[in-house]
DRENDREN-622167 format. One record per residue (C-alpha): residue number from 1; x, y, z. Coordinates in steps of 0.05 Angstrom, whole numbers. Example, Ala and Ser with C-alpha at 12.3 -4.5 7.8 and 13.67 -1.06 7.14 Angstrom:
2
+-------+--------+--------+--------+
! torfi !     xx !     yy !     zz !
+-------+--------+--------+--------+
!     1 !    246 !    -90 !    156 !
!     2 !    273 !    -21 !    143 !
+-------+--------+--------+--------+
This chain:
509
+-------+--------+--------+--------+
! torfi !     xx !     yy !     zz !
+-------+--------+--------+--------+
!     1 !   -358 !  -1593 !  -1022 !
!     2 !   -376 !  -1534 !   -977 !
!     3 !   -382 !  -1488 !  -1040 !
!     4 !   -427 !  -1539 !  -1074 !
!     5 !   -472 !  -1542 !  -1013 !
!     6 !   -475 !  -1465 !  -1007 !
!     7 !   -493 !  -1461 !  -1080 !
!     8 !   -554 !  -1507 !  -1067 !
!     9 !   -582 !  -1455 !  -1020 !
!    10 !   -597 !  -1408 !  -1078 !
!    11 !   -636 !  -1461 !  -1119 !
!    12 !   -713 !  -1454 !  -1118 !
!    13 !   -761 !  -1507 !  -1134 !
!    14 !   -791 !  -1494 !  -1203 !
!    15 !   -853 !  -1518 !  -1240 !
!    16 !   -853 !  -1591 !  -1253 !
!    17 !   -836 !  -1611 !  -1325 !
!    18 !   -900 !  -1631 !  -1362 !
!    19 !   -860 !  -1686 !  -1399 !
!    20 !   -842 !  -1717 !  -1333 !
!    21 !   -918 !  -1720 !  -1315 !
!    22 !   -932 !  -1751 !  -1380 !
!    23 !   -879 !  -1803 !  -1371 !
!    24 !   -904 !  -1821 !  -1302 !
!    25 !   -976 !  -1827 !  -1326 !
!    26 !   -956 !  -1870 !  -1383 !
!    27 !   -915 !  -1917 !  -1338 !
!    28 !   -975 !  -1923 !  -1291 !
!    29 !  -1022 !  -1938 !  -1348 !
!    30 !   -976 !  -1990 !  -1380 !
!    31 !   -961 !  -2030 !  -1317 !
!    32 !  -1000 !  -2003 !  -1258 !
!    33 !   -983 !  -2059 !  -1208 !
!    34 !   -908 !  -2058 !  -1225 !
!    35 !   -910 !  -1982 !  -1219 !
!    36 !   -945 !  -1983 !  -1151 !
!    37 !   -900 !  -2037 !  -1127 !
!    38 !   -839 !  -1996 !  -1145 !
!    39 !   -867 !  -1934 !  -1109 !
!    40 !   -880 !  -1977 !  -1047 !
!    41 !   -808 !  -2004 !  -1046 !
!    42 !   -779 !  -1935 !  -1055 !
!    43 !   -824 !  -1906 !  -1001 !
!    44 !   -801 !  -1963 !   -953 !
!    45 !   -728 !  -1947 !   -972 !
!    46 !   -736 !  -1873 !   -958 !
!    47 !   -769 !  -1881 !   -893 !
!    48 !   -722 !  -1936 !   -869 !
!    49 !   -657 !  -1908 !   -893 !
!    50 !   -662 !  -1833 !   -903 !
!    51 !   -713 !  -1802 !   -858 !
!    52 !   -700 !  -1844 !   -796 !
!    53 !   -655 !  -1799 !   -754 !
!    54 !   -592 !  -1822 !   -721 !
!    55 !   -617 !  -1845 !   -652 !
!    56 !   -579 !  -1837 !   -588 !
!    57 !   -559 !  -1899 !   -551 !
!    58 !   -613 !  -1929 !   -511 !
!    59 !   -569 !  -1943 !   -451 !
!    60 !   -601 !  -2013 !   -442 !
!    61 !   -539 !  -2050 !   -466 !
!    62 !   -464 !  -2037 !   -462 !
!    63 !   -414 !  -2053 !   -511 !
!    64 !   -421 !  -2077 !   -583 !
!    65 !   -465 !  -2137 !   -595 !
!    66 !   -445 !  -2184 !   -653 !
!    67 !   -503 !  -2227 !   -678 !
!    68 !   -466 !  -2261 !   -734 !
!    69 !   -424 !  -2247 !   -794 !
!    70 !   -440 !  -2237 !   -869 !
!    71 !   -379 !  -2253 !   -912 !
!    72 !   -338 !  -2241 !   -850 !
!    73 !   -370 !  -2172 !   -840 !
!    74 !   -397 !  -2168 !   -768 !
!    75 !   -474 !  -2158 !   -760 !
!    76 !   -465 !  -2112 !   -700 !
!    77 !   -515 !  -2075 !   -656 !
!    78 !   -478 !  -2009 !   -643 !
!    79 !   -514 !  -1944 !   -618 !
!    80 !   -533 !  -1905 !   -679 !
!    81 !   -519 !  -1956 !   -733 !
!    82 !   -568 !  -1991 !   -781 !
!    83 !   -585 !  -2049 !   -734 !
!    84 !   -598 !  -2001 !   -679 !
!    85 !   -642 !  -1956 !   -719 !
!    86 !   -683 !  -2016 !   -743 !
!    87 !   -690 !  -2040 !   -670 !
!    88 !   -713 !  -1972 !   -643 !
!    89 !   -760 !  -1960 !   -701 !
!    90 !   -797 !  -2028 !   -693 !
!    91 !   -798 !  -2020 !   -616 !
!    92 !   -829 !  -1952 !   -622 !
!    93 !   -880 !  -1974 !   -674 !
!    94 !   -900 !  -2039 !   -633 !
!    95 !   -886 !  -2014 !   -560 !
!    96 !   -887 !  -2085 !   -528 !
!    97 !   -920 !  -2085 !   -461 !
!    98 !   -870 !  -2108 !   -404 !
!    99 !   -927 !  -2134 !   -363 !
!   100 !   -954 !  -2179 !   -420 !
!   101 !   -939 !  -2253 !   -417 !
!   102 !   -918 !  -2249 !   -488 !
!   103 !   -866 !  -2195 !   -475 !
!   104 !   -805 !  -2239 !   -487 !
!   105 !   -836 !  -2266 !   -550 !
!   106 !   -853 !  -2196 !   -575 !
!   107 !   -782 !  -2173 !   -561 !
!   108 !   -751 !  -2231 !   -595 !
!   109 !   -792 !  -2216 !   -656 !
!   110 !   -771 !  -2143 !   -659 !
!   111 !   -697 !  -2164 !   -649 !
!   112 !   -702 !  -2220 !   -700 !
!   113 !   -735 !  -2174 !   -753 !
!   114 !   -685 !  -2120 !   -741 !
!   115 !   -628 !  -2170 !   -748 !
!   116 !   -654 !  -2198 !   -813 !
!   117 !   -663 !  -2128 !   -842 !
!   118 !   -592 !  -2116 !   -824 !
!   119 !   -567 !  -2180 !   -855 !
!   120 !   -604 !  -2164 !   -921 !
!   121 !   -576 !  -2092 !   -916 !
!   122 !   -505 !  -2119 !   -905 !
!   123 !   -512 !  -2171 !   -960 !
!   124 !   -538 !  -2120 !  -1011 !
!   125 !   -477 !  -2074 !   -997 !
!   126 !   -435 !  -2133 !  -1004 !
!   127 !   -460 !  -2152 !  -1072 !
!   128 !   -457 !  -2080 !  -1096 !
!   129 !   -385 !  -2078 !  -1073 !
!   130 !   -370 !  -2140 !  -1110 !
!   131 !   -403 !  -2114 !  -1172 !
!   132 !   -356 !  -2052 !  -1168 !
!   133 !   -411 !  -2000 !  -1156 !
!   134 !   -390 !  -1939 !  -1116 !
!   135 !   -439 !  -1879 !  -1110 !
!   136 !   -408 !  -1817 !  -1143 !
!   137 !   -387 !  -1765 !  -1092 !
!   138 !   -427 !  -1711 !  -1127 !
!   139 !   -490 !  -1753 !  -1118 !
!   140 !   -474 !  -1767 !  -1045 !
!   141 !   -464 !  -1691 !  -1033 !
!   142 !   -530 !  -1675 !  -1064 !
!   143 !   -569 !  -1729 !  -1019 !
!   144 !   -529 !  -1705 !   -957 !
!   145 !   -554 !  -1634 !   -971 !
!   146 !   -625 !  -1658 !   -969 !
!   147 !   -619 !  -1686 !   -899 !
!   148 !   -667 !  -1654 !   -849 !
!   149 !   -607 !  -1641 !   -801 !
!   150 !   -581 !  -1591 !   -852 !
!   151 !   -645 !  -1555 !   -867 !
!   152 !   -666 !  -1487 !   -844 !
!   153 !   -730 !  -1455 !   -870 !
!   154 !   -736 !  -1508 !   -920 !
!   155 !   -666 !  -1494 !   -949 !
!   156 !   -598 !  -1526 !   -940 !
!   157 !   -560 !  -1489 !   -886 !
!   158 !   -483 !  -1485 !   -896 !
!   159 !   -480 !  -1459 !   -824 !
!   160 !   -512 !  -1522 !   -796 !
!   161 !   -469 !  -1562 !   -842 !
!   162 !   -404 !  -1530 !   -815 !
!   163 !   -429 !  -1531 !   -744 !
!   164 !   -428 !  -1610 !   -745 !
!   165 !   -361 !  -1640 !   -725 !
!   166 !   -320 !  -1671 !   -780 !
!   167 !   -323 !  -1741 !   -752 !
!   168 !   -401 !  -1741 !   -746 !
!   169 !   -406 !  -1708 !   -816 !
!   170 !   -362 !  -1760 !   -850 !
!   171 !   -397 !  -1816 !   -814 !
!   172 !   -463 !  -1788 !   -840 !
!   173 !   -434 !  -1780 !   -909 !
!   174 !   -411 !  -1851 !   -912 !
!   175 !   -477 !  -1877 !   -888 !
!   176 !   -514 !  -1837 !   -945 !
!   177 !   -464 !  -1868 !   -993 !
!   178 !   -485 !  -1936 !   -971 !
!   179 !   -559 !  -1919 !   -973 !
!   180 !   -551 !  -1897 !  -1046 !
!   181 !   -517 !  -1963 !  -1063 !
!   182 !   -572 !  -1998 !  -1027 !
!   183 !   -626 !  -1960 !  -1061 !
!   184 !   -592 !  -1972 !  -1129 !
!   185 !   -598 !  -2044 !  -1117 !
!   186 !   -673 !  -2041 !  -1104 !
!   187 !   -683 !  -1995 !  -1161 !
!   188 !   -650 !  -2044 !  -1210 !
!   189 !   -695 !  -2101 !  -1177 !
!   190 !   -757 !  -2059 !  -1187 !
!   191 !   -744 !  -2043 !  -1260 !
!   192 !   -727 !  -2116 !  -1280 !
!   193 !   -770 !  -2125 !  -1343 !
!   194 !   -823 !  -2179 !  -1345 !
!   195 !   -824 !  -2215 !  -1415 !
!   196 !   -882 !  -2186 !  -1455 !
!   197 !   -915 !  -2253 !  -1468 !
!   198 !   -907 !  -2282 !  -1400 !
!   199 !   -963 !  -2249 !  -1366 !
!   200 !  -1009 !  -2267 !  -1422 !
!   201 !   -985 !  -2339 !  -1421 !
!   202 !   -997 !  -2342 !  -1347 !
!   203 !  -1064 !  -2311 !  -1348 !
!   204 !  -1087 !  -2362 !  -1402 !
!   205 !  -1073 !  -2419 !  -1349 !
!   206 !  -1136 !  -2398 !  -1317 !
!   207 !  -1173 !  -2442 !  -1366 !
!   208 !  -1201 !  -2492 !  -1365 !
!   209 !  -1241 !  -2489 !  -1299 !
!   210 !  -1278 !  -2547 !  -1270 !
!   211 !  -1333 !  -2556 !  -1217 !
!   212 !  -1331 !  -2620 !  -1175 !
!   213 !  -1371 !  -2662 !  -1130 !
!   214 !  -1329 !  -2705 !  -1079 !
!   215 !  -1337 !  -2763 !  -1034 !
!   216 !  -1297 !  -2761 !   -970 !
!   217 !  -1275 !  -2824 !   -931 !
!   218 !  -1239 !  -2795 !   -869 !
!   219 !  -1192 !  -2838 !   -828 !
!   220 !  -1237 !  -2824 !   -767 !
!   221 !  -1292 !  -2863 !   -804 !
!   222 !  -1250 !  -2927 !   -797 !
!   223 !  -1300 !  -2972 !   -759 !
!   224 !  -1290 !  -2997 !   -688 !
!   225 !  -1303 !  -3066 !   -713 !
!   226 !  -1240 !  -3064 !   -755 !
!   227 !  -1200 !  -3034 !   -696 !
!   228 !  -1225 !  -3094 !   -653 !
!   229 !  -1203 !  -3142 !   -708 !
!   230 !  -1135 !  -3111 !   -712 !
!   231 !  -1128 !  -3118 !   -635 !
!   232 !  -1149 !  -3192 !   -639 !
!   233 !  -1097 !  -3205 !   -693 !
!   234 !  -1042 !  -3171 !   -651 !
!   235 !  -1060 !  -3186 !   -579 !
!   236 !   -987 !  -3180 !   -550 !
!   237 !   -983 !  -3109 !   -580 !
!   238 !  -1045 !  -3083 !   -547 !
!   239 !  -1048 !  -3115 !   -477 !
!   240 !  -1066 !  -3060 !   -426 !
!   241 !  -1013 !  -3062 !   -372 !
!   242 !  -1001 !  -3020 !   -310 !
!   243 !   -927 !  -3026 !   -283 !
!   244 !   -882 !  -2991 !   -234 !
!   245 !   -807 !  -2992 !   -247 !
!   246 !   -742 !  -2982 !   -208 !
!   247 !   -681 !  -2966 !   -250 !
!   248 !   -608 !  -2969 !   -230 !
!   249 !   -554 !  -2941 !   -277 !
!   250 !   -492 !  -2952 !   -232 !
!   251 !   -485 !  -3030 !   -233 !
!   252 !   -522 !  -3096 !   -238 !
!   253 !   -498 !  -3113 !   -168 !
!   254 !   -532 !  -3052 !   -137 !
!   255 !   -595 !  -3065 !   -177 !
!   256 !   -599 !  -3135 !   -145 !
!   257 !   -585 !  -3110 !    -75 !
!   258 !   -644 !  -3062 !    -84 !
!   259 !   -690 !  -3116 !   -113 !
!   260 !   -675 !  -3163 !    -54 !
!   261 !   -686 !  -3106 !     -3 !
!   262 !   -755 !  -3097 !    -36 !
!   263 !   -770 !  -3173 !    -35 !
!   264 !   -749 !  -3181 !     36 !
!   265 !   -792 !  -3123 !     58 !
!   266 !   -735 !  -3079 !     84 !
!   267 !   -761 !  -3022 !     38 !
!   268 !   -829 !  -3017 !      4 !
!   269 !   -827 !  -3011 !    -71 !
!   270 !   -847 !  -2940 !    -68 !
!   271 !   -792 !  -2922 !    -17 !
!   272 !   -739 !  -2956 !    -57 !
!   273 !   -762 !  -2920 !   -121 !
!   274 !   -760 !  -2852 !    -90 !
!   275 !   -692 !  -2864 !    -56 !
!   276 !   -654 !  -2905 !   -109 !
!   277 !   -690 !  -2903 !   -177 !
!   278 !   -655 !  -2860 !   -231 !
!   279 !   -711 !  -2850 !   -283 !
!   280 !   -770 !  -2804 !   -294 !
!   281 !   -818 !  -2846 !   -254 !
!   282 !   -776 !  -2845 !   -187 !
!   283 !   -815 !  -2785 !   -157 !
!   284 !   -882 !  -2823 !   -171 !
!   285 !   -857 !  -2881 !   -130 !
!   286 !   -838 !  -2918 !   -196 !
!   287 !   -909 !  -2914 !   -225 !
!   288 !   -906 !  -2914 !   -300 !
!   289 !   -983 !  -2908 !   -310 !
!   290 !  -1029 !  -2947 !   -353 !
!   291 !  -1003 !  -2963 !   -422 !
!   292 !  -1006 !  -3014 !   -480 !
!   293 !   -953 !  -3069 !   -484 !
!   294 !   -929 !  -3040 !   -550 !
!   295 !   -909 !  -2975 !   -511 !
!   296 !   -854 !  -3015 !   -476 !
!   297 !   -815 !  -3011 !   -541 !
!   298 !   -797 !  -2937 !   -526 !
!   299 !   -755 !  -2962 !   -466 !
!   300 !   -722 !  -3010 !   -515 !
!   301 !   -744 !  -3070 !   -474 !
!   302 !   -730 !  -3132 !   -519 !
!   303 !   -783 !  -3182 !   -539 !
!   304 !   -767 !  -3239 !   -489 !
!   305 !   -768 !  -3186 !   -431 !
!   306 !   -834 !  -3159 !   -455 !
!   307 !   -865 !  -3226 !   -451 !
!   308 !   -839 !  -3236 !   -380 !
!   309 !   -873 !  -3169 !   -359 !
!   310 !   -938 !  -3190 !   -395 !
!   311 !   -942 !  -3253 !   -353 !
!   312 !   -936 !  -3218 !   -285 !
!   313 !   -996 !  -3221 !   -238 !
!   314 !  -1019 !  -3162 !   -199 !
!   315 !   -967 !  -3146 !   -145 !
!   316 !   -915 !  -3191 !   -173 !
!   317 !   -842 !  -3169 !   -181 !
!   318 !   -801 !  -3186 !   -243 !
!   319 !   -728 !  -3206 !   -241 !
!   320 !   -675 !  -3154 !   -260 !
!   321 !   -678 !  -3136 !   -333 !
!   322 !   -620 !  -3104 !   -373 !
!   323 !   -637 !  -3041 !   -410 !
!   324 !   -592 !  -2997 !   -453 !
!   325 !   -590 !  -2946 !   -396 !
!   326 !   -576 !  -2996 !   -341 !
!   327 !   -618 !  -3048 !   -303 !
!   328 !   -690 !  -3046 !   -277 !
!   329 !   -742 !  -3088 !   -241 !
!   330 !   -816 !  -3082 !   -249 !
!   331 !   -878 !  -3092 !   -208 !
!   332 !   -947 !  -3106 !   -240 !
!   333 !   -997 !  -3060 !   -210 !
!   334 !  -1054 !  -3096 !   -250 !
!   335 !  -1056 !  -3162 !   -285 !
!   336 !  -1049 !  -3149 !   -361 !
!   337 !  -1115 !  -3152 !   -398 !
!   338 !  -1135 !  -3145 !   -471 !
!   339 !  -1166 !  -3076 !   -484 !
!   340 !  -1240 !  -3068 !   -474 !
!   341 !  -1268 !  -3043 !   -537 !
!   342 !  -1327 !  -3015 !   -502 !
!   343 !  -1280 !  -2972 !   -461 !
!   344 !  -1270 !  -2905 !   -495 !
!   345 !  -1202 !  -2893 !   -465 !
!   346 !  -1178 !  -2963 !   -489 !
!   347 !  -1208 !  -2951 !   -559 !
!   348 !  -1172 !  -2884 !   -567 !
!   349 !  -1107 !  -2913 !   -543 !
!   350 !  -1112 !  -2965 !   -596 !
!   351 !  -1135 !  -2919 !   -651 !
!   352 !  -1078 !  -2869 !   -635 !
!   353 !  -1028 !  -2926 !   -643 !
!   354 !  -1056 !  -2950 !   -709 !
!   355 !  -1058 !  -2881 !   -736 !
!   356 !   -985 !  -2867 !   -717 !
!   357 !   -954 !  -2936 !   -733 !
!   358 !  -1001 !  -2976 !   -776 !
!   359 !  -1031 !  -2920 !   -819 !
!   360 !  -1024 !  -2963 !   -883 !
!   361 !  -1074 !  -3012 !   -854 !
!   362 !  -1126 !  -2958 !   -848 !
!   363 !  -1110 !  -2930 !   -917 !
!   364 !  -1118 !  -2999 !   -948 !
!   365 !  -1185 !  -3010 !   -917 !
!   366 !  -1212 !  -2943 !   -938 !
!   367 !  -1185 !  -2949 !  -1006 !
!   368 !  -1222 !  -3013 !  -1016 !
!   369 !  -1287 !  -2978 !   -991 !
!   370 !  -1275 !  -2922 !  -1039 !
!   371 !  -1264 !  -2971 !  -1094 !
!   372 !  -1333 !  -3004 !  -1081 !
!   373 !  -1362 !  -2932 !  -1082 !
!   374 !  -1331 !  -2916 !  -1150 !
!   375 !  -1358 !  -2982 !  -1180 !
!   376 !  -1427 !  -2964 !  -1155 !
!   377 !  -1421 !  -2890 !  -1179 !
!   378 !  -1402 !  -2915 !  -1247 !
!   379 !  -1461 !  -2962 !  -1250 !
!   380 !  -1516 !  -2920 !  -1218 !
!   381 !  -1491 !  -2848 !  -1211 !
!   382 !  -1452 !  -2809 !  -1162 !
!   383 !  -1514 !  -2784 !  -1124 !
!   384 !  -1541 !  -2852 !  -1117 !
!   385 !  -1472 !  -2879 !  -1092 !
!   386 !  -1471 !  -2821 !  -1039 !
!   387 !  -1542 !  -2840 !  -1017 !
!   388 !  -1530 !  -2917 !  -1011 !
!   389 !  -1464 !  -2907 !   -972 !
!   390 !  -1497 !  -2856 !   -924 !
!   391 !  -1447 !  -2801 !   -941 !
!   392 !  -1450 !  -2725 !   -951 !
!   393 !  -1434 !  -2698 !  -1018 !
!   394 !  -1380 !  -2641 !  -1020 !
!   395 !  -1384 !  -2593 !  -1079 !
!   396 !  -1334 !  -2541 !  -1098 !
!   397 !  -1308 !  -2500 !  -1158 !
!   398 !  -1297 !  -2475 !  -1206 !
!   399 !  -1221 !  -2480 !  -1201 !
!   400 !  -1167 !  -2482 !  -1252 !
!   401 !  -1105 !  -2527 !  -1251 !
!   402 !  -1071 !  -2487 !  -1195 !
!   403 !  -1013 !  -2530 !  -1171 !
!   404 !   -986 !  -2496 !  -1108 !
!   405 !  -1046 !  -2453 !  -1096 !
!   406 !  -1016 !  -2391 !  -1126 !
!   407 !  -1056 !  -2326 !  -1113 !
!   408 !  -1066 !  -2315 !  -1189 !
!   409 !  -1118 !  -2365 !  -1191 !
!   410 !  -1175 !  -2394 !  -1152 !
!   411 !  -1148 !  -2434 !  -1095 !
!   412 !  -1165 !  -2505 !  -1070 !
!   413 !  -1156 !  -2476 !   -998 !
!   414 !  -1215 !  -2431 !  -1007 !
!   415 !  -1258 !  -2487 !  -1041 !
!   416 !  -1295 !  -2497 !   -975 !
!   417 !  -1275 !  -2570 !   -967 !
!   418 !  -1227 !  -2572 !   -909 !
!   419 !  -1210 !  -2646 !   -925 !
!   420 !  -1175 !  -2620 !   -986 !
!   421 !  -1130 !  -2570 !   -947 !
!   422 !  -1066 !  -2612 !   -964 !
!   423 !  -1087 !  -2619 !  -1039 !
!   424 !  -1054 !  -2557 !  -1067 !
!   425 !   -986 !  -2587 !  -1078 !
!   426 !  -1007 !  -2658 !  -1089 !
!   427 !   -992 !  -2680 !  -1160 !
!   428 !  -1040 !  -2737 !  -1156 !
!   429 !  -1098 !  -2693 !  -1137 !
!   430 !  -1088 !  -2648 !  -1196 !
!   431 !  -1080 !  -2707 !  -1246 !
!   432 !  -1146 !  -2737 !  -1221 !
!   433 !  -1181 !  -2670 !  -1221 !
!   434 !  -1163 !  -2653 !  -1293 !
!   435 !  -1147 !  -2717 !  -1327 !
!   436 !  -1212 !  -2752 !  -1305 !
!   437 !  -1268 !  -2746 !  -1357 !
!   438 !  -1326 !  -2704 !  -1335 !
!   439 !  -1384 !  -2737 !  -1305 !
!   440 !  -1340 !  -2796 !  -1286 !
!   441 !  -1313 !  -2814 !  -1216 !
!   442 !  -1237 !  -2812 !  -1208 !
!   443 !  -1196 !  -2866 !  -1178 !
!   444 !  -1192 !  -2858 !  -1102 !
!   445 !  -1133 !  -2820 !  -1076 !
!   446 !  -1106 !  -2806 !  -1006 !
!   447 !  -1104 !  -2734 !   -985 !
!   448 !  -1079 !  -2719 !   -916 !
!   449 !  -1122 !  -2763 !   -867 !
!   450 !  -1176 !  -2775 !   -918 !
!   451 !  -1189 !  -2817 !   -982 !
!   452 !  -1223 !  -2777 !  -1035 !
!   453 !  -1264 !  -2793 !  -1096 !
!   454 !  -1270 !  -2734 !  -1145 !
!   455 !  -1329 !  -2728 !  -1193 !
!   456 !  -1316 !  -2672 !  -1245 !
!   457 !  -1381 !  -2642 !  -1268 !
!   458 !  -1367 !  -2594 !  -1323 !
!   459 !  -1309 !  -2556 !  -1354 !
!   460 !  -1311 !  -2481 !  -1372 !
!   461 !  -1266 !  -2426 !  -1394 !
!   462 !  -1247 !  -2363 !  -1358 !
!   463 !  -1282 !  -2301 !  -1379 !
!   464 !  -1244 !  -2242 !  -1411 !
!   465 !  -1246 !  -2200 !  -1350 !
!   466 !  -1213 !  -2250 !  -1307 !
!   467 !  -1159 !  -2262 !  -1359 !
!   468 !  -1145 !  -2188 !  -1362 !
!   469 !  -1144 !  -2182 !  -1286 !
!   470 !  -1095 !  -2238 !  -1278 !
!   471 !  -1052 !  -2208 !  -1333 !
!   472 !  -1049 !  -2140 !  -1298 !
!   473 !  -1037 !  -2170 !  -1230 !
!   474 !   -982 !  -2217 !  -1256 !
!   475 !   -927 !  -2163 !  -1257 !
!   476 !   -941 !  -2144 !  -1185 !
!   477 !   -941 !  -2218 !  -1161 !
!   478 !   -876 !  -2230 !  -1202 !
!   479 !   -843 !  -2171 !  -1168 !
!   480 !   -869 !  -2194 !  -1100 !
!   481 !   -840 !  -2263 !  -1110 !
!   482 !   -775 !  -2236 !  -1136 !
!   483 !   -769 !  -2190 !  -1074 !
!   484 !   -782 !  -2250 !  -1028 !
!   485 !   -732 !  -2294 !  -1064 !
!   486 !   -682 !  -2236 !  -1058 !
!   487 !   -693 !  -2233 !   -983 !
!   488 !   -685 !  -2310 !   -976 !
!   489 !   -621 !  -2308 !  -1018 !
!   490 !   -587 !  -2264 !   -966 !
!   491 !   -618 !  -2298 !   -903 !
!   492 !   -602 !  -2368 !   -927 !
!   493 !   -533 !  -2352 !   -960 !
!   494 !   -476 !  -2394 !   -942 !
!   495 !   -437 !  -2327 !   -929 !
!   496 !   -482 !  -2317 !   -868 !
!   497 !   -455 !  -2340 !   -801 !
!   498 !   -516 !  -2333 !   -760 !
!   499 !   -509 !  -2327 !   -685 !
!   500 !   -572 !  -2291 !   -670 !
!   501 !   -601 !  -2342 !   -620 !
!   502 !   -542 !  -2348 !   -576 !
!   503 !   -526 !  -2273 !   -575 !
!   504 !   -599 !  -2251 !   -563 !
!   505 !   -614 !  -2300 !   -508 !
!   506 !   -548 !  -2281 !   -473 !
!   507 !   -576 !  -2211 !   -465 !
!   508 !   -634 !  -2239 !   -421 !
!   509 !   -605 !  -2300 !   -385 !
+-------+--------+--------+--------+
């Protein structure tokens, strides 16, 4: 090996072969995005795995830290190893400020990213080993000879090579061997051929394009009168109550003793709560705050017990009530009353509950309103219906049938209608958008917290320049997607025993 290394010292760089230049230019012209993507990947590989020097231990941590295992191979943080190199590289690039309130979060991100890069690196080497690939020794020798540590005046120095101790030299040799296997994996990935007709097929999906008007019925437009009707139909759910509570988890007997001591005046309710209650309200003297009757369900108070509490007058104590966690008795701080629909706080409490637990009721009402709108739009026109309903017309487009909002086509997220933010992956939206005849209102559909009626205006085809741009960009997007999928394959692989969280936080606490 030393003779071969010495022989390299005599080689001079010659003129570049013209045929090589021609080949490079041809590859760039044929598939520019794929070629650029390949170069980017290789540059990242070179920077991350070849030019980064072996760094000395930071001295911050002692011992070897194991953050998990990939196929039983430990993902270790050892001074000078791949994990350590990635950590120091990222820490140097980002230089988190210890005085910043986000310092711990910044550090966690650096460690996490370094860990994930190590998992991917380990996984790729494991795949290459399983595939039976081993970098030839002659290739490894050539790459070792190119390392900066062995260069002198721009040439390989056999003296520097011999000056390094054998253990360090062999460790470096094995690391280069691993890097070659790693690079080979990415080289094969970058050279995966995209079927010739695929880019053209995808590009032609840019047509047809449609422009739209839309009527939006937001859930927030659900009128107060309907909220009030809902309350009147369900009075026991929405009674406004203000209770205090003392909870005992030890025994029913102790609970009754405390209750009797409060009734007899030996202790005030607040004193007994702070001294004996065993729940979250104890430090507040038992005060549970103002709530709706329906909120008592969170404490798993049964229906008969809820009725007892709703019939308490101000200052009145309940009897002992059994809960899943023990026993409790309550005091009414105010006599329960129906919510005042002119009180903004009461109205907001009721609306929040309906939105969370009775959402279908709002949907049904808005859908019925949207149906009335579509009937009017079919009879008198979309603009007339907008005017008569006192609404604002939303216009957007042109867009093509872009399910999932892929970057290759115009996105619904950039349409300028925030109410459509959740429409990108909604099959019913795309069906309504492209199967409803133009100049005809669609059937109402629910998108997020809105009911939408679409009105397709006209349909056009994408121009030739756009088709060609998508076709050229497709290869890059395909490779980007492939690279992302490749990373997720290793990070979500069943071979990975992920112990990052427990190991990382053990360093700090």
